[in-house]
GUSE-808263 format. One record per residue: residue in one letter; residue number from 1; x, y, z of N, C-alpha, C in turn. Coordinates in Angstrom, 2 decimals, padded with zeros to 5 digits. Layout:
("a"; NUM; (X; Y; Z); (X; Y; Z); (X; Y; Z));
...
***
This chain:
("m"; 1; (000.83; -001.19; 000.00); (000.00; 000.00; 000.00); (000.87; 001.25; 000.00));
("l"; 2; (001.92; 001.28; 000.80); (002.82; 002.42; 000.84); (003.47; 002.63; -000.52));
("m"; 3; (003.88; 001.53; -001.17); (004.49; 001.62; -002.50); (003.50; 002.20; -003.50));
("s"; 4; (002.26; 001.80; -003.38); (001.22; 002.30; -004.28); (001.04; 003.81; -004.10));
("l"; 5; (001.04; 004.28; -002.84); (000.90; 005.71; -002.58); (002.10; 006.48; -003.09));
("l"; 6; (003.31; 005.93; -002.92); (004.51; 006.59; -003.43); (004.47; 006.69; -004.95));
("a"; 7; (004.09; 005.61; -005.60); (004.00; 005.62; -007.06); (002.96; 006.63; -007.52));
("r"; 8; (001.86; 006.67; -006.82); (000.80; 007.61; -007.17); (001.26; 009.07; -006.97));
("s"; 9; (001.97; 009.35; -005.86); (002.42; 010.71; -005.62); (003.47; 011.12; -006.66));
("r"; 10; (004.32; 010.19; -007.11); (005.28; 010.50; -008.17); (004.54; 010.80; -009.47));
("s"; 11; (003.51; 010.05; -009.75); (002.72; 010.29; -010.96); (002.06; 011.66; -010.90));
("l"; 12; (001.51; 012.00; -009.73); (000.88; 013.32; -009.57); (001.91; 014.44; -009.68));
("a"; 13; (003.11; 014.21; -009.12); (004.16; 015.22; -009.21); (004.58; 015.41; -010.67));
("a"; 14; (004.70; 014.30; -011.40); (005.07; 014.39; -012.81); (003.99; 015.11; -013.60));
("l"; 15; (002.73; 014.82; -013.30); (001.62; 015.48; -013.97); (001.62; 016.98; -013.67));
("a"; 16; (001.86; 017.32; -012.40); (001.90; 018.74; -012.02); (003.02; 019.46; -012.76));
("t"; 17; (004.16; 018.82; -012.91); (005.29; 019.41; -013.63); (004.92; 019.64; -015.09));
("i"; 18; (004.30; 018.64; -015.70); (003.89; 018.76; -017.11); (002.89; 019.90; -017.27));
("i"; 19; (001.94; 020.00; -016.36); (000.94; 021.08; -016.43); (001.62; 022.44; -016.28));
("a"; 20; (002.57; 022.55; -015.35); (003.26; 023.82; -015.15); (004.06; 024.21; -016.38));
("i"; 21; (004.74; 023.26; -017.00); (005.53; 023.54; -018.20); (004.61; 023.93; -019.35));
("t"; 22; (003.52; 023.20; -019.50); (002.56; 023.51; -020.57); (001.94; 024.88; -020.37));
("s"; 23; (001.60; 025.21; -019.13); (001.02; 026.53; -018.85); (002.00; 027.64; -019.14));
("a"; 24; (003.26; 027.43; -018.75); (004.28; 028.44; -019.01); (004.48; 028.61; -020.50));
("a"; 25; (004.51; 027.52; -021.24); (004.70; 027.60; -022.69); (003.50; 028.28; -023.34));
("a"; 26; (002.30; 027.99; -022.86); (001.11; 028.62; -023.43); (001.12; 030.11; -023.16));
("g"; 27; (001.57; 030.51; -021.96); (001.67; 031.94; -021.64); (002.66; 032.64; -022.55));
("c"; 28; (003.78; 031.99; -022.82); (004.79; 032.58; -023.70); (004.28; 032.67; -025.13));
("a"; 29; (003.48; 031.70; -025.53); (002.97; 031.68; -026.90); (002.08; 032.88; -027.16));
("r"; 30; (001.49; 033.46; -026.11); (000.58; 034.58; -026.28); (001.32; 035.91; -026.24));
("q"; 31; (002.61; 035.89; -026.01); (003.36; 037.13; -025.90); (003.92; 037.56; -027.26));
("d"; 32; (003.12; 038.25; -028.02); (003.53; 038.80; -029.31); (004.18; 040.15; -029.04));
("p"; 33; (005.42; 040.38; -029.48); (006.09; 041.65; -029.17); (005.38; 042.88; -029.74));
("s"; 34; (004.53; 042.71; -030.75); (003.83; 043.86; -031.30); (002.54; 044.17; -030.53));
("v"; 35; (002.25; 043.37; -029.49); (001.06; 043.59; -028.68); (001.47; 044.28; -027.38));
("v"; 36; (000.82; 045.40; -027.10); (001.09; 046.17; -025.90); (000.38; 045.53; -024.71));
("a"; 37; (-000.86; 045.10; -024.93); (-001.63; 044.49; -023.84); (-002.69; 043.57; -024.41));
("y"; 38; (-003.02; 042.58; -023.61); (-004.14; 041.69; -023.88); (-005.19; 041.99; -022.83));
("v"; 39; (-006.41; 042.28; -023.26); (-007.53; 042.50; -022.35); (-008.54; 041.43; -022.70));
("g"; 40; (-008.54; 040.35; -021.92); (-009.34; 039.19; -022.30); (-008.86; 038.70; -023.65));
("d"; 41; (-009.76; 038.64; -024.61); (-009.39; 038.19; -025.96); (-009.09; 039.36; -026.91));
("t"; 42; (-009.05; 040.57; -026.37); (-008.77; 041.76; -027.17); (-007.28; 042.09; -027.10));
("e"; 43; (-006.69; 042.36; -028.26); (-005.29; 042.76; -028.32); (-005.20; 044.26; -028.59));
("i"; 44; (-004.34; 044.93; -027.84); (-004.02; 046.33; -028.10); (-002.62; 046.31; -028.69));
("t"; 45; (-002.51; 046.71; -029.94); (-001.23; 046.61; -030.64); (-000.42; 047.90; -030.52));
("q"; 46; (000.86; 047.75; -030.80); (001.75; 048.91; -030.82); (001.27; 049.93; -031.86));
("q"; 47; (000.81; 049.44; -033.01); (000.32; 050.35; -034.06); (-000.88; 051.15; -033.59));
("q"; 48; (-001.80; 050.51; -032.85); (-002.96; 051.23; -032.33); (-002.52; 052.32; -031.35));
("v"; 49; (-001.54; 051.99; -030.49); (-001.04; 052.98; -029.54); (-000.37; 054.13; -030.28));
("d"; 50; (000.48; 053.81; -031.25); (001.17; 054.85; -032.03); (000.17; 055.76; -032.73));
("d"; 51; (-000.87; 055.16; -033.33); (-001.90; 055.96; -034.01); (-002.63; 056.86; -033.03));
("a"; 52; (-002.98; 056.32; -031.85); (-003.70; 057.10; -030.85); (-002.85; 058.26; -030.35));
("v"; 53; (-001.57; 057.99; -030.09); (-000.68; 059.07; -029.63); (-000.57; 060.15; -030.70));
("e"; 54; (-000.45; 059.74; -031.96); (-000.38; 060.70; -033.07); (-001.68; 061.51; -033.15));
("g"; 55; (-002.81; 060.83; -033.02); (-004.09; 061.52; -033.09); (-004.28; 062.52; -031.96));
("v"; 56; (-003.98; 062.11; -030.74); (-004.12; 063.02; -029.61); (-003.13; 064.17; -029.73));
("s"; 57; (-001.91; 063.88; -030.14); (-000.88; 064.92; -030.28); (-001.30; 065.98; -031.29));
("s"; 58; (-002.09; 065.59; -032.29); (-002.47; 066.54; -033.34); (-003.40; 067.65; -032.86));
("i"; 59; (-004.04; 067.48; -031.72); (-004.95; 068.53; -031.23); (-004.35; 069.31; -030.06));
("l"; 60; (-003.14; 068.95; -029.66); (-002.52; 069.64; -028.53); (-001.92; 070.96; -028.96));
("q"; 61; (-001.82; 071.86; -028.01); (-001.20; 073.14; -028.28); (000.32; 072.98; -028.23));
("e"; 62; (001.00; 073.93; -028.82); (002.46; 073.88; -028.84); (002.99; 073.79; -027.41));
("g"; 63; (003.95; 072.90; -027.22); (004.55; 072.70; -025.91); (003.87; 071.63; -025.07));
("q"; 64; (002.68; 071.20; -025.48); (001.98; 070.13; -024.77); (002.38; 068.79; -025.37));
("s"; 65; (002.30; 067.75; -024.56); (002.55; 066.40; -025.06); (001.60; 065.43; -024.37));
("v"; 66; (001.47; 064.28; -024.97); (000.61; 063.25; -024.41); (001.49; 062.11; -023.91));
("s"; 67; (001.12; 061.56; -022.79); (001.86; 060.44; -022.21); (001.41; 059.14; -022.88));
("r"; 68; (002.38; 058.41; -023.39); (002.10; 057.11; -023.99); (001.42; 056.20; -022.95));
("q"; 69; (001.87; 056.32; -021.71); (001.30; 055.53; -020.62); (-000.18; 055.86; -020.43));
("a"; 70; (-000.55; 057.13; -020.49); (-001.95; 057.54; -020.34); (-002.79; 056.99; -021.49));
("v"; 71; (-002.23; 056.98; -022.69); (-002.95; 056.45; -023.85); (-003.19; 054.94; -023.67));
("v"; 72; (-002.15; 054.22; -023.25); (-002.30; 052.77; -023.04); (-003.33; 052.51; -021.95));
("n"; 73; (-003.28; 053.27; -020.86); (-004.27; 053.10; -019.80); (-005.69; 053.32; -020.33));
("a"; 74; (-005.89; 054.36; -021.12); (-007.22; 054.64; -021.68); (-007.67; 053.51; -022.59));
("m"; 75; (-006.74; 052.97; -023.38); (-007.09; 051.88; -024.30); (-007.43; 050.61; -023.54));
("i"; 76; (-006.69; 050.32; -022.48); (-007.00; 049.14; -021.65); (-008.39; 049.29; -021.04));
("h"; 77; (-008.66; 050.46; -020.49); (-009.97; 050.68; -019.86); (-011.10; 050.73; -020.88));
("g"; 78; (-010.81; 051.19; -022.08); (-011.82; 051.15; -023.14); (-012.18; 049.72; -023.50));
("a"; 79; (-011.16; 048.85; -023.59); (-011.42; 047.44; -023.89); (-012.18; 046.77; -022.74));
("i"; 80; (-011.81; 047.10; -021.51); (-012.54; 046.56; -020.35); (-013.99; 047.01; -020.40));
("a"; 81; (-014.21; 048.29; -020.69); (-015.59; 048.81; -020.77); (-016.38; 048.07; -021.85));
("d"; 82; (-015.74; 047.79; -022.99); (-016.42; 047.04; -024.06); (-016.82; 045.65; -023.58));
("h"; 83; (-015.92; 044.98; -022.86); (-016.22; 043.64; -022.33); (-017.36; 043.70; -021.32));
("l"; 84; (-017.31; 044.70; -020.43); (-018.37; 044.84; -019.42); (-019.71; 045.20; -020.06));
("a"; 85; (-019.66; 046.03; -021.10); (-020.89; 046.38; -021.81); (-021.52; 045.13; -022.42));
("a"; 86; (-020.70; 044.32; -023.06); (-021.21; 043.08; -023.67); (-021.77; 042.14; -022.60));
("a"; 87; (-021.06; 042.00; -021.48); (-021.50; 041.11; -020.40); (-022.80; 041.58; -019.76));
("n"; 88; (-023.02; 042.89; -019.78); (-024.23; 043.46; -019.16); (-025.29; 043.87; -020.18));
("k"; 89; (-025.09; 043.44; -021.43); (-026.04; 043.72; -022.52); (-026.31; 045.22; -022.67));
("i"; 90; (-025.23; 046.00; -022.62); (-025.32; 047.45; -022.79); (-024.87; 047.78; -024.20));
("t"; 91; (-025.72; 048.48; -024.92); (-025.38; 048.90; -026.27); (-024.89; 050.34; -026.22));
("i"; 92; (-023.72; 050.57; -026.81); (-023.16; 051.92; -026.87); (-023.04; 052.30; -028.34));
("t"; 93; (-023.66; 053.40; -028.70); (-023.60; 053.86; -030.09); (-022.60; 055.00; -030.23));
("d"; 94; (-022.18; 055.26; -031.46); (-021.31; 056.41; -031.69); (-022.02; 057.70; -031.30));
("g"; 95; (-023.33; 057.74; -031.47); (-024.10; 058.91; -031.06); (-024.02; 059.14; -029.56));
("d"; 96; (-024.09; 058.04; -028.77); (-023.93; 058.15; -027.32); (-022.56; 058.73; -026.98));
("r"; 97; (-021.54; 058.19; -027.65); (-020.16; 058.64; -027.40); (-019.98; 060.10; -027.79));
("d"; 98; (-020.46; 060.44; -028.99); (-020.32; 061.81; -029.49); (-021.00; 062.82; -028.56));
("a"; 99; (-022.19; 062.47; -028.07); (-022.92; 063.37; -027.18); (-022.15; 063.61; -025.88));
("l"; 100; (-021.49; 062.57; -025.39); (-020.72; 062.71; -024.16); (-019.45; 063.53; -024.38));
("i"; 101; (-018.83; 063.34; -025.52); (-017.53; 063.95; -025.80); (-017.64; 065.40; -026.29));
("k"; 102; (-018.72; 065.74; -026.99); (-018.79; 067.02; -027.70); (-018.57; 068.25; -026.84));
("n"; 103; (-018.85; 068.19; -025.56); (-018.65; 069.34; -024.68); (-017.47; 069.15; -023.73));
("s"; 104; (-016.57; 068.23; -024.08); (-015.42; 067.97; -023.22); (-014.13; 068.43; -023.91));
("n"; 105; (-013.02; 068.30; -023.21); (-011.74; 068.67; -023.81); (-011.29; 067.64; -024.86));
("l"; 106; (-012.03; 066.57; -025.03); (-011.72; 065.56; -026.05); (-012.48; 065.81; -027.36));
("a"; 107; (-013.31; 066.83; -027.40); (-014.16; 067.09; -028.57); (-013.36; 067.19; -029.86));
("g"; 108; (-012.18; 067.77; -029.80); (-011.35; 067.91; -031.00); (-010.97; 066.57; -031.62));
("l"; 109; (-010.96; 065.52; -030.82); (-010.59; 064.19; -031.34); (-011.67; 063.58; -032.23));
("l"; 110; (-012.89; 064.09; -032.14); (-013.98; 063.53; -032.96); (-013.71; 063.72; -034.45));
("n"; 111; (-012.92; 064.74; -034.80); (-012.62; 065.01; -036.20); (-011.24; 064.50; -036.62));
("v"; 112; (-010.61; 063.71; -035.76); (-009.27; 063.18; -036.05); (-009.40; 061.65; -036.12));
("p"; 113; (-009.34; 061.07; -037.33); (-009.53; 059.62; -037.45); (-008.64; 058.78; -036.53));
("k"; 114; (-007.40; 059.19; -036.31); (-006.52; 058.41; -035.43); (-006.76; 058.72; -033.96));
("g"; 115; (-007.45; 059.79; -033.67); (-007.73; 060.17; -032.29); (-009.09; 059.75; -031.79));
("r"; 116; (-010.03; 059.59; -032.71); (-011.40; 059.24; -032.32); (-011.47; 057.96; -031.47));
("p"; 117; (-010.72; 056.89; -031.81); (-010.82; 055.67; -030.98); (-010.45; 055.89; -029.51));
("i"; 118; (-009.48; 056.73; -029.25); (-009.09; 056.96; -027.86); (-010.18; 057.77; -027.14));
("a"; 119; (-010.79; 058.71; -027.83); (-011.90; 059.46; -027.25); (-013.07; 058.53; -026.96));
("y"; 120; (-013.32; 057.60; -027.87); (-014.40; 056.63; -027.67); (-014.08; 055.67; -026.52));
("d"; 121; (-012.80; 055.34; -026.34); (-012.43; 054.50; -025.19); (-012.77; 055.19; -023.88));
("v"; 122; (-012.46; 056.48; -023.80); (-012.76; 057.26; -022.59); (-014.27; 057.34; -022.40));
("a"; 123; (-015.00; 057.58; -023.46); (-016.46; 057.67; -023.37); (-017.07; 056.35; -022.93));
("d"; 124; (-016.58; 055.25; -023.50); (-017.12; 053.93; -023.14); (-017.00; 053.66; -021.65));
("q"; 125; (-015.86; 054.04; -021.07); (-015.67; 053.84; -019.63); (-016.74; 054.58; -018.83));
("q"; 126; (-016.97; 055.82; -019.22); (-017.93; 056.63; -018.50); (-019.35; 056.12; -018.68));
("i"; 127; (-019.69; 055.74; -019.91); (-021.05; 055.26; -020.19); (-021.33; 053.97; -019.43));
("v"; 128; (-020.39; 053.02; -019.48); (-020.60; 051.74; -018.79); (-020.65; 051.95; -017.29));
("s"; 129; (-019.77; 052.79; -016.76); (-019.76; 053.07; -015.33); (-021.09; 053.66; -014.87));
("e"; 130; (-021.64; 054.56; -015.68); (-022.94; 055.15; -015.34); (-024.06; 054.12; -015.39));
("k"; 131; (-024.01; 053.21; -016.36); (-025.09; 052.22; -016.54); (-025.08; 051.14; -015.46));
("i"; 132; (-023.88; 050.66; -015.07); (-023.84; 049.58; -014.07); (-023.57; 050.09; -012.67));
("g"; 133; (-023.22; 051.37; -012.55); (-022.89; 051.96; -011.26); (-021.38; 051.96; -011.06));
("s"; 134; (-020.89; 053.05; -010.49); (-019.44; 053.19; -010.36); (-018.84; 052.14; -009.44));
("e"; 135; (-019.53; 051.77; -008.36); (-019.00; 050.74; -007.46); (-018.91; 049.40; -008.16));
("a"; 136; (-019.93; 049.04; -008.92); (-019.90; 047.77; -009.66); (-018.82; 047.79; -010.72));
("y"; 137; (-018.63; 048.95; -011.36); (-017.60; 049.07; -012.39); (-016.22; 048.89; -011.77));
("i"; 138; (-015.97; 049.55; -010.67); (-014.67; 049.45; -010.01); (-014.43; 048.02; -009.53));
("a"; 139; (-015.45; 047.38; -008.99); (-015.31; 045.99; -008.54); (-015.00; 045.06; -009.71));
("a"; 140; (-015.61; 045.34; -010.86); (-015.40; 044.49; -012.04); (-014.00; 044.66; -012.63));
("l"; 141; (-013.37; 045.81; -012.42); (-012.04; 046.05; -012.97); (-011.04; 044.98; -012.53));
("g"; 142; (-011.02; 044.71; -011.23); (-010.06; 043.75; -010.70); (-010.25; 042.34; -011.21));
("k"; 143; (-011.43; 042.04; -011.71); (-011.72; 040.69; -012.21); (-011.40; 040.51; -013.68));
("q"; 144; (-011.06; 041.59; -014.35); (-010.80; 041.53; -015.79); (-009.38; 041.02; -016.05));
("p"; 145; (-009.25; 040.05; -016.95); (-007.91; 039.54; -017.27); (-007.17; 040.49; -018.21));
("v"; 146; (-006.10; 041.10; -017.70); (-005.30; 042.02; -018.49); (-003.83; 041.63; -018.34));
("t"; 147; (-003.15; 041.50; -019.47); (-001.71; 041.21; -019.46); (-001.03; 042.34; -020.22));
("l"; 148; (-000.13; 043.02; -019.53); (000.61; 044.13; -020.11); (001.98; 043.63; -020.56));
("n"; 149; (002.39; 044.02; -021.75); (003.73; 043.71; -022.22); (004.71; 044.34; -021.23));
("p"; 150; (005.66; 043.57; -020.69); (006.55; 044.10; -019.65); (007.35; 045.34; -020.05));
("r"; 151; (007.57; 045.55; -021.33); (008.34; 046.73; -021.71); (007.56; 048.03; -021.48));
("f"; 152; (006.27; 047.92; -021.17); (005.46; 049.10; -020.89); (005.32; 049.35; -019.39));
("g"; 153; (005.86; 048.44; -018.58); (005.82; 048.66; -017.13); (005.06; 047.57; -016.40));
("v"; 154; (004.58; 047.95; -015.23); (003.88; 047.04; -014.33); (002.43; 047.52; -014.21));
("l"; 155; (001.52; 046.57; -014.27); (000.09; 046.89; -014.20); (-000.44; 046.66; -012.80));
("d"; 156; (-001.15; 047.65; -012.26); (-001.82; 047.47; -010.98); (-002.91; 046.44; -011.18));
("p"; 157; (-002.91; 045.34; -010.40); (-003.87; 044.26; -010.64); (-005.32; 044.62; -010.36));
("n"; 158; (-005.56; 045.61; -009.52); (-006.93; 045.98; -009.19); (-007.48; 047.10; -010.06));
("e"; 159; (-006.67; 048.14; -010.26); (-007.13; 049.29; -011.02); (-006.87; 049.16; -012.51));
("k"; 160; (-006.02; 048.19; -012.90); (-005.67; 047.96; -014.31); (-005.09; 049.21; -014.97));
("t"; 161; (-004.21; 049.86; -014.24); (-003.47; 051.00; -014.79); (-001.98; 050.73; -014.60));
("i"; 162; (-001.17; 051.34; -015.44); (000.27; 051.18; -015.36); (000.76; 051.96; -014.15));
("i"; 163; (001.55; 051.30; -013.32); (002.10; 051.94; -012.13); (003.30; 052.78; -012.57));
("a"; 164; (003.25; 054.05; -012.27); (004.31; 054.98; -012.69); (005.63; 054.62; -012.03));
("d"; 165; (006.69; 054.81; -012.79); (008.07; 054.64; -012.31); (008.40; 053.23; -011.87));
("q"; 166; (007.73; 052.23; -012.41); (008.09; 050.84; -012.15); (008.26; 050.14; -013.47));
("s"; 167; (009.20; 049.23; -013.49); (009.49; 048.48; -014.71); (009.40; 047.01; -014.42));
("a"; 168; (008.95; 046.25; -015.41); (008.92; 044.80; -015.28); (010.19; 044.19; -015.86));
("s"; 169; (011.12; 045.05; -016.26); (012.36; 044.58; -016.85); (013.22; 043.89; -015.80));
("l"; 170; (013.90; 042.83; -016.22); (014.80; 042.13; -015.33); (016.16; 042.82; -015.28));
("a"; 171; (016.42; 043.71; -016.23); (017.69; 044.41; -016.28); (017.72; 045.49; -015.21));
("k"; 172; (018.89; 045.68; -014.63); (019.05; 046.74; -013.63); (020.02; 047.77; -014.19));
("p"; 173; (019.76; 049.04; -013.94); (020.65; 050.07; -014.47); (022.04; 049.96; -013.84));
("m"; 174; (023.04; 050.37; -014.61); (024.40; 050.39; -014.11); (024.51; 051.51; -013.08));
("p"; 175; (025.31; 051.28; -012.03); (025.48; 052.36; -011.05); (026.22; 053.54; -011.68));
("s"; 176; (025.90; 054.72; -011.23); (026.55; 055.93; -011.73); (027.99; 055.97; -011.21));
("p"; 177; (028.93; 056.37; -012.05); (030.30; 056.47; -011.55); (030.41; 057.60; -010.53));
("t"; 178; (031.20; 057.35; -009.53); (031.39; 058.39; -008.50); (032.63; 059.19; -008.84));
("p"; 179; (032.57; 060.49; -008.62); (033.73; 061.35; -008.98); (034.92; 061.14; -008.08));
***
């Protein structure tokens, strides 16, 4: 009986190892370098981020700039809002988005093809939050599966925003030479 239990525990240990290796390989298989983030089954690509930054930058005044991190955060939350809208059977039309945006500081993006999607991402968050309630929306954020490409930083697991001044890079900076 003891031999049977030992054999069984070895089999379970081998199975656990195989599952861990398979899971790790599957996770790596989903890491496309051109993808900035995965939000459930939605991919946010580098090209989408570049286009959004270009679109937002086109309406800024001289001397102003847009944070790439802020754009990625807005895109992640826009994708989350889309998933929550679908899960809660909420229909969002471009008319709904336009009405919300037209009197805001994002209104200029409505006429910029590369900027409109980021404005719509911001609108979607607000519309879904209003429809399901802000507390329910905030609670749902932490449950959404989001994977951020490590070169963009570290994602707060609850708020699904990039944590400023943190890197997921394994590389450490060289120490500064002392005079």
